[in-house]
N, C-alpha and C positions, 0 to 999 in steps of 0.2 A: 692519527685517527681520533675523531671526535668521540667523546664519551658522554653518555646520557643515563639518567635514571630510567627513562622510558623512551623507547622508539616505537611509534605507531605506524604500521604499514597500511595506508588507505586513509583518504580524507573525506569519506562520506559521513552520514549521520552518526555511525558508530565511532569512526576514527576522529572526526573533528571534536565531538563532544568529549571523548576520552582525553584528547590533547588539552582542551580547555580546562577540564577538571584537574588534570595533572598539574597544569600551570597554577591553578587556584590553590592547590595543596603544596606549592613550593617545590615541586619536582622539576628537575631539568629534563625538558621534553622536546622531542622532534617528531614531526609528522611528515611522512614520506608520501607524496602524491604526485603522479606524473601528468595529470590533466593540467591544462592551462589555468583552470579555476578549481577552487575547493568546493566541497558539497556532495561529491560523488554522483551516482545515478540520480538520487532523489532530487537534488537541487537543479542539476544540469539537464537531465533528459528523462525525468520521472515525475515524482509527486508534484513538484512546483509548476513546471510548464504545463502539465496536464490540467492542473487546477485553473491556471490562467485561461486556457482554452475552454474549459468547462464553463467558467463564469461568463466569458464573452459570448459563447454560443448560446447560453441560456437567455441572456439579454436580447440577443439577435432574434431568437425564436419568439420571445415574448412580444417583441415589437412587430415582428413579421406576421404573427398569427392573430388569434382573437383576444389574447390576454390583455394587451394594451388597449385595444378597442373597447373591451368590456369595462375597463377602468375609465373610459372617457378620454383616452389619449390616442389621438389619431396621427399616425406617422407612416411614412413609406420608406423603410430602411433599405440601404444599399450595402451589400457586403464588400468590404475592403479587406481581402484576405491578407494582403501584404502588411497592412497596418496592424491587423489582429496578431500576426506572427511577430511583428516588431515590438508591440507592447509586451508580449509574452517574453521575448528575449531581453528587453530592458528590465523587466521585473526580476528575471533570473540573475542578470548581471548585478543588480543592486544587492540581491541576497548573497551572492558569492563574495562580493566585495565586503559585505558585512562580516563574513567569517574571517576574512583576512584581518579586518580591524580587531576582532575578538582575539585572534592569535597574537597580534602585537600587544594588545592590552594585557594578556596573561602570560607574555614572554614565551610563547610557543614558537619554535623555529620550524618554518615550512621548508623542507628540502624538496625541490621540484625535480622529481625523477621517479623511476620505477624501482621499487625495493625488492630484494630477495634475501632470504636467510642464507648465511654462509657459516653454519655451525652455531652452537648455542652462544648467545651474547654478541653475535656479529651480524650486521646488515650491510649488504653492498647495494649501492644506489647507482643505477645507470642514468646519468644526467643527460639533458637535452643536447649538450655539445659533443656527446660521444664519449666523454670521460666517465670515470667511476669515482665514487666517494665511499669510503669505508667508515661505518659507524660502530661504536662499541656501546652495548646497552645492557644494563642489569636486567631489564625486562623488555620483551618485545611483544607488542599487541598486534595480532593479525586481525585486520578489519577491512578485508579486501572486497567484501560485498558479494554480489551475484551478477549474472549475465542472463540474457534471454535463452531459454531452452530451445535448441534447434529441433526441427521436425524432419525426419528422414523423407526424402523425396520432394521436399520443398526448400529450395535454396534461397536464402535471403540475400537480395542484392541492394535493398533500400532504394530501388527505383520503382519497380512494380510490385515486388514481394518485400514487405516491410517488417521490421521488428518495431517495438514501441518507440524507439528513437526516431525512426523514419516516419512513423505515423504522426509525430508531433511537428513535422516540418514539411508537409506536402505543399507543393507550389500551386496546386489547384484543388478545387472541390471534386472528388471522384464522382462519377455517375453511379457506379456500383462498387461498394467495398465489401469484400468477404472477410470476416473476422474468424480466424481459426482459434477456438478456445473461448468458452463462456465464463471466464474468470473475471476478476476485478479489472485488470488492465484492458482486456478486450471489450468489456461492457462500457467502461468509462470513455475510451477513445472512440468506440463505435457510436456512443451517444453524441460526442462532439461533432462528428462528421454527418450524422443523421440530421442534427439540428441545422447544419449549414446547407442541407439539400441533397445529401447522398442517400441512395438506397443502400441499406445495410443488411447483410445476411450473416448470421452468426452460426457457425458449424461447431458442434460440441460432441465429443466422443461419448460422454456420459448421457444419461437420460434426464438430467436436470442441470440447471445453471448453478455456479458457485457452490460446489458440493459441501464445503465446510459450513455453509449457512444453516440456520434453523430452517427446516423444510417449509414451514408455513410462510416465512419471510421470503424465501427463495421463489416460491410460487407467486406470491403477491408482486414481487419485483418483476418477474417475467411477464406477468399479465399486463403490468403497467407499461413496460418497454414495448411489448407487442402492440398495445393500443396506440402507442406513439408512432408506430410504423416500423419497428425493428423486427425482422423475420428470424425465426429460430429453426435450425435443423439439428435436433438433438438425436443422440444415439447414432451419430454418423462420424466417419473418419475420412480424412483427406489422404489419398495414397500417392498422388503426384501432382505437380504443377508445371505447366508449360508456358513459358513467357513468349508472347508474340510482340509485334511492334508496339501496340498500345493497349494490350490486354493480357490477361492471364487465364489459362484454361485449366480448371481444377477437376481432378477425378475424385468423386466422392462415393463411398460405399457405406452400407449399414454397418455399424460397429459389430453386430452379431454375424456378419457375413451376408453376402448377397450380390446382386448385380450392381455394377458401377454406373454412376450418372455423371454427366459433364456439367459443370457450372462455370459460366463465364463472368469475369469481373475485370474492371480496369486496374484495380489495386487489390492486394491481399495483405492483411495484417496477421502475422503469426504471433499468437499470444497464449501459448500453452503452458506458460509458467516460467520460472527462473531457476537457475542452478548455481551452486557456489562457484565463485571465481578463485581458483587456486593455481592456475597455470603459471609456470615460471617462478613460483615462490620459493623454491629451494627447500621444500618441506623435508626431502630425503636427507638433507644435511643435518637435520636435528632429530630425525626419526619419528616425525609426525606423519601418520598415514590416514588419508581420508577413508571414511567408511564406504559401504557399497552404494550409498546415495551421493557420494562426493562430499559429504559433510565432514567437518573436523570436530572430533569429540572433545568435550571439556567437562571439567568438574568444578562448578562455581567459577567458570570462565578460565580456569587454568588447564593447560594441556598436561598430559602425563609427563612431559619433559619440563623440569623446573626452569622458570624464567620465560616460558612461552605462554601467552594468553590469547584467547580466542573469543571474539564477539561478533554479533550481527548476522548477516545472511550466510556467512560461511559455516555457521553451526546450526544446530537444531532449533526448532521453534518457528513461529511465524516470521516470514520475511517482511518485516515492517520497520519503517524508520524509527518509530517511537520505541519499539522493542530493542533495537540496536542502541538507542540513546540510553535506555534504562540499564542495559548491560554494560555500556561504556562507563557510566557512573559507578556501578557496583564493582566493576573490574578494577578501576583505578583506586577506588577506596580500599579494596583488598590489598592492592600493591602497597598502599600507604599505611597498611596495618590497621585499618578501621574495619568494623563489622558492617557488612553490606549484603543485601539480598534482593533478588528480583522475584516478584510474585507473578509467576507465569499464568496463574489462574485469573488474573485481573488485568489482562492486556486487551484493550478495546480493538475492534476491527471496524473499518468504515469502507463503504463503497460510495463514491461521490457522483452517483448518477442522480437523476431527478425522477422520482423521489430518492432521497438518500437512504442508505442502510447503515445502521450502527448496532453493534452487539458487544457484549462482554459476558464472560462466564460460560456455563454449560448450556447446550441446546436441549430441547425436549428429547431428541433422539439419543443424545449421550446419557441423559438421566435414566431413560427407559432401559438402555443397554446395561447400565450400572445396577439396575433394580432399585433405584432410589425413589422413594415416595415424595411427590412434590405437588404443590398447588399452583394454579395459574390465575393471574389477573391480567385482563386484556382490555385496552381502551382504544377506540377508533378516533382518528383525527377528524372524522366527520362530525364528532360531537364536541370538538375543541373550538371555542369561539374565535380565537385569533387565527387559527388555520382556516376556518370557514370565511372569515372576513377577508383574508388574503387570497382566497380561491386556491388553496393548496391543501385540501382536506383528504388527500389520499394516504392510506396506510394506517398503522396502529403502533401502540407500545404494548409489549408483552413482558410480564414479570413472572419469573419462576422462583418459587420459594419452597424451602424444606417443609414437608407436611407437618412435622412435629415442632421443630424449633422456629419456624418462620424465617430462618436466615435466607437472604437473597442468594440464589445459586446461579442465576443467569438472567440477562435482560436483552431483548431483541426488538429492534425498532425499524420500521420503514416509514418514511414520511419527511416533512419539511424540517430542515436544520437539525436533524437528529445527531449529526456528527458533533455538533456543539453541545448537545444535551447529555450524551452518554457519560460524560465526565462525572456527572452527579452520582450515577450509579457505581462508577469506579471508586469514588471516595467512599460510598456507602459499603461496598463489598470489602474494601481494605480494612474497614472498621467492623467487619462482620455484622453489619446492620441487618435488622429484620425488615420485611416488607411494611410492617406496621410503623416502623420508624419513619419511613418516607411518607406513608399515608397521613401521619400526624404533623408533618412539617408544612408550614404555611408557604405557599408558592404565589408569586405575583400574578394578578389578573388584569387584563387578559394576556396570557402568553401561551406559547406552545408547550412550555415546560409543565403546565398544569396537567398535561396528559401523563407525565411521569407519576404524579401523585395519584391521579385517578386510577391508573393501572395497578398501583400498589394497593389502593383501596379495594380493587377488584379481587385481590388474593383472598380477602375475607368476605367478599360478596356485598360490599357497601358502596359501590360506585355511585356517585351522586349526579353526574352530569350526562349520563347516557342510560 
């Protein structure tokens, strides 16, 4: 039986980052992952391939529509969907191979198989050849991630009724795609196919899109996506789906109750969220019990059972790759005897639609519910010179600061490249900066980032560019 300081079950962003950090700290470490490639959902069938298609589809639409023509570039593009999918797959392969290289560099052993707990300090791995390998570990990190949440009455076959994985690899451009769920995954993938020529209808149970978003940002995003041609049916629920030869027939009812309607589509994407993946993990062998939401509870990443650690999507907090990475680092450093902490109040959130959405910290709705007094600074991209020159002046930056101390409490943006700019405010909030601190920092001109400064100026009412 092989013995390790740390065995990590799962090779996604939580697991592979935990393995690399353990290797850096000199721990003997193994990562158990049954996929043919490392990287988990994020690299293989999630974040990375979706970004490849978002980028490609944005360029295609820019060339196909008026954007290129306005710039004086006259082309007649032809969509080669097979090549678009190939470049996506090639990029993903390069990234997953990169993790294999990092494992070798930091002396991480990748055990290719599916792991389960077999009592405290023991992991049994089912290998591809049908045999089993037993591992002994002083510490076991559970980093098994999440899976798409199923919808009763709508059976996913990844032929006509798709989960996010199926929607990333369609062999044709759908005529009509119905997306069930107006969350991040549904809006991003719906955006891809709409740009490629699909009629897209989004059905959402709630009366708004992306319920965790700042309400003003959510409304702005919905208006923009509607203007681009995406149709929304909010306050609606799908009760059944019947697959026919080349179509799907959906039964849709008002969420509050009422008469059902039939909606026809040639493909349906079920994107109502994700749930922790804990099936077959042998949790009962160590006495770890999921809570009512299926989450595994932890205290500073440690389970109640000594030697068992929990990170990423299987536990509480936002299901985000960078949150899992932060937890991975903190968890391994705690195992190594170091002090480590994750600041859950400063984990950014991004939606990679066009315009993009990025946020960090509290929303206005949360601050109101807490009874906390705050000030608002808001600056539109229509007044930002770089955004106007680039014909991408949709959206705004909004800064929320404490009324008395001026400490930045939350920042919410919708607009061009905001995913790349929110990091400035993450740094500011980690250092408990005030809005005035950002307002007094020189930003390069002309850049979109000037909007960050102008919004901070707006907290005290001295915006200079609008």
